[in-house]
C-alpha positions in Angstrom: 20.8 -7.0 -1.1 17.4 -6.7 0.4 15.4 -3.7 -0.6 14.2 -1.4 2.4 10.6 -1.6 3.3 9.9 2.4 1.6 11.1 0.9 -1.9 8.8 -2.2 -1.7 4.9 -3.0 -2.4 3.1 -5.4 -0.2 1.1 -7.0 -2.0 -0.2 -9.4 0.5 0.7 -11.3 4.0 0.8 -14.9 4.4 -1.6 -15.9 7.2 -1.0 -19.6 7.3 -0.8 -23.3 5.6 -3.7 -24.3 3.9 -4.5 -27.9 3.2 -1.5 -30.6 2.2 -0.1 -29.3 -1.1 1.8 -26.3 -0.1 -0.9 -24.1 -0.2 -1.1 -20.7 2.0 -4.1 -18.7 2.9 -3.0 -14.6 2.6 -5.0 -11.4 2.8 -4.4 -9.3 0.4 -3.4 -6.1 0.5 -3.6 -4.6 -2.6 -6.7 -2.5 -4.0 -5.5 -3.7 -7.5 -8.3 -6.1 -9.1 -6.1 -9.3 -10.4 -3.6 -8.0 -9.2 -2.7 -11.4 -7.0 -4.0 -13.9 -10.1 -1.3 -12.0 -12.6 1.5 -11.8 -10.2 3.5 -14.6 -11.6 7.5 -12.9 -9.6 7.6 -11.5 -6.1 10.2 -12.0 -3.4 8.6 -13.0 0.6 9.8 -11.6 3.3 9.5 -13.8 6.1 9.3 -13.8 9.5 13.0 -13.9 10.4 13.8 -11.1 8.2 15.2 -13.0 5.5 13.8 -12.1 1.7 13.4 -15.0 -0.6 12.3 -15.2 -4.5 9.1 -17.1 -4.8 7.3 -17.9 -8.3 3.3 -18.2 -7.8 1.6 -20.5 -9.9 -1.8 -20.4 -8.0 -4.0 -17.6 -6.6 -7.5 -18.1 -6.1 -10.1 -16.1 -4.1 -11.4 -18.0 -0.8 -13.9 -16.4 1.6 -12.3 -12.7 2.5 -8.7 -14.2 1.7 -6.7 -15.4 -1.0 -5.1 -19.1 -1.5 -1.7 -18.9 -2.6 0.9 -21.7 -3.9 4.3 -20.9 -4.7 6.4 -23.1 -7.2 8.5 -25.6 -5.3 6.2 -25.7 -1.8 4.5 -28.8 -1.9 4.1 -29.7 1.8 2.3 -28.5 4.8 6.1 -28.1 6.2 7.4 -26.6 3.7 4.6 -23.7 3.5 5.1 -23.3 7.8 8.4 -21.3 6.4 6.2 -18.7 4.6 3.6 -18.0 7.9 3.5 -14.2 8.4 5.4 -13.6 5.6 4.7 -10.4 3.3 4.8 -11.2 -0.3 6.2 -8.0 -2.1 7.5 -6.5 -5.4 9.7 -3.6 -6.1 8.5 -0.3 -6.3 9.5 0.2 -9.4 6.8 -2.6 -10.8 3.2 -1.8 -8.9 0.2 -1.4 -11.1 -0.3 1.4 -12.8 -3.3 3.5 -11.5 -6.1 5.5 -13.7 -5.3 8.9 -13.7 -6.1 11.1 -11.1 -5.9 8.4 -8.8 -2.5 7.9 -6.3 -0.8 5.4 -4.3 -0.9 6.2 -0.4 2.6 5.5 -0.4 3.0 8.6 -3.2 1.4 11.0 -0.5 2.6 10.3 2.6 5.6 12.7 3.3 4.0 15.1 0.7 4.1 19.0 1.8 1.1 20.7 2.0 1.0 24.2 0.4 -2.3 26.6 0.7 -2.8 27.5 -3.1 -3.8 31.3 -2.2 -1.4 32.0 0.3 1.6 29.9 -0.6 2.3 29.2 3.1 3.4 25.1 3.6 0.5 24.1 6.2 2.5 20.8 7.0 3.1 16.7 5.4 1.1 14.5 5.2 1.6 12.1 7.8 -1.1 9.2 7.0 -3.9 9.0 4.9 -7.1 7.7 6.1 -10.2 6.5 4.9 -13.8 6.1 6.6 -16.1 5.5 4.0 -16.3 8.4 2.2 -13.3 10.5 0.4 -10.4 10.3 2.1 -8.7 12.3 4.5 -5.2 13.3 4.5 -4.0 13.9 8.3 -1.4 17.0 8.2 0.2 18.3 11.3 -0.5 21.8 11.6 0.7 24.4 14.0 1.2 21.3 16.3 -2.0 19.6 15.9 -3.7 17.2 13.6 -5.8 19.1 10.5 -7.8 16.5 8.4 -7.9 17.6 4.8 -10.4 16.2 2.2 -8.7 14.5 -0.8 -10.6 15.8 -3.1 -9.5 17.1 -6.5 -11.9 20.2 -5.5 -9.6 21.1 -2.7 -6.3 19.4 -3.4 -4.3 18.7 -6.8 -1.2 16.5 -6.5 2.2 17.3 -8.3 4.3 14.5 -8.0 6.7 16.3 -10.3 7.1 19.0 -8.2 6.7 16.4 -4.9 3.8 18.6 -3.1 0.1 19.1 -2.8 -1.4 22.2 -2.9 -4.7 22.7 -1.4 -7.2 25.1 -1.9 -8.9 24.9 1.5 -12.9 26.1 2.7 -12.6 28.6 4.5 -12.8 27.4 8.6 -10.9 24.3 8.2 -7.7 24.9 9.8 -9.7 26.4 12.9 -11.6 22.5 13.1 
């Protein structure tokens, strides 16, 4: 039985075959250092919607992308089957993060509650990154509000499934 996309962690996207030995160029979708080099067992979600188990035998950086080699994929024709595929693992196999860091997928969908008034401000719809601290995108009273995702403002409680925010004066009026 195939897992729903929300139960998956996509680690790479296969772009195209590379060479004649079944290697593939892939774009990493993980921020965890060393994750692709240590990955052994995964699934590939093919462009036709099929999920197939894959065993990675090699992975190395190549320019801005990666070269991946799957066991049993030994020709350009066999590798072409994986063009456009997503390489994923089940959510429970994702890497652990250091304390105080969170996966974007853990934050999206959480309600944001003002710590002073206890008012529910909205639900995190997205996390945007522009080079500074991440910004939580929250719909508040019919408009989009960006809340800086920093410890001085946001406290994440994954057990209670809530983000408590102590907002600076005027933030909701921006």
